[in-house]
N, C-alpha and C positions, 0 to 999 in steps of 0.2 A: 407522482413520481416516487419511486422507491430508491433508497440509497444503497449502494453496493460497495463493499470493500474488495478491492483487487490487490493481492499482495504476494510476496515471495520472501522466503528467508534468504539471507546473504549466501548461505552454503549451497543454495540451489543454482547459483550463478557460476557456472564453470567457464569463465571467459578469460582468455589470455590478457595480460596487462596491456599489451599493445592494442587490443581491441576495445578497451574500456571506454575510450573517448567516443568511438563510433556507437557503442551501445548507449551511452548517455545521450548522445545527440538523437538517436532513434527514439528513445523513450521520451525525450523532451518534445519531439515532433508529435508523438501521439497525444501528449498532454496538451499541446497547442491546438490540436484538432478537437480534443474534448472541450476545450475552452470555446473554440469557434462554434461548436455544435450546441453550446449552452448546457452541457451536462456535467461540467467540471465542478467539483465541490472543493477538493483538497488533494494534494499529492506531496510526497516527500519520502525521506528515509530517516530512520532513527539514527541519531548521532551516537556512533559507537564510542566516542571519546568521553562521553558523559555517562557515568554509571547511574542506573535506575535506583530509586529508593521507594520504600513503602511508606505511605503517609497515613497515620492514624487519625481518628476523629478529633483528637485534641490538637492536631497539627504537628505532633512529634514525628520524626522520621527515623527510619532504620535503613542501613545500606544493605538491602536484600531485595529479592523478587519472589513472586510466587514460583514454586517449583515448575509449574507448567509453562511459565513464560520466560524461563532463563535463556532460551534460544530465540526470543522475539527480537529479530533484527531484520535488516533488509529494507525493501522499498514497498510503498503502498500508494494506492490511489483510491479516492472516494468519488464515485460518480452518481448522479441522480438520473435514473433511467426509467423508461416506461415499462420494461419487462425484463425477465430473467434472460430471455433470448438475446436481447440487446446487450445485457451485461456480459454474456458469454462472448459475443462478438467483440466487445471492447477488451475483454480479458485476453482474447486470442491476439488482438493487435499488440497488446502490451507484452504478451509472451514472445511474439516474434521480435519485437524491439529489444527486449531484455535477454533474449536467447535462453529463456527458461520458462517452465510451466508456472502459471499463476494460480493462486488459490482464490476462489470467489466465495464471498459470504454476503448474505443479505441482512441489512439492519432491520430490526423490528419496528413496528409502527410507533410514531411519536404522537401521543394523544394531544399534545399541545399545538401540533402543526395542522 
């Protein structure tokens, strides 16, 4: 099985505040289906109230990010799936639930697995 990251930036979600509870319930329903299907690895959203930090090899931290990831926010789901076609199908289900397009990325091989 290959692991796939299905995600979206928070800015992609153009949903009225009154509809957010329904969107959350729909997304959780898809996650429950993924669990039931045995393909669920992990899902969540990045906590916007906690600032990211860069951590150096010596353990020191700096309150900054890589320039390319400053806008890394929103929700994501990692699923273990048999094919890219299956990943596209799950991403489409999440896109419908979240009411926004999802980005699909494939994790590289893990030589230890």
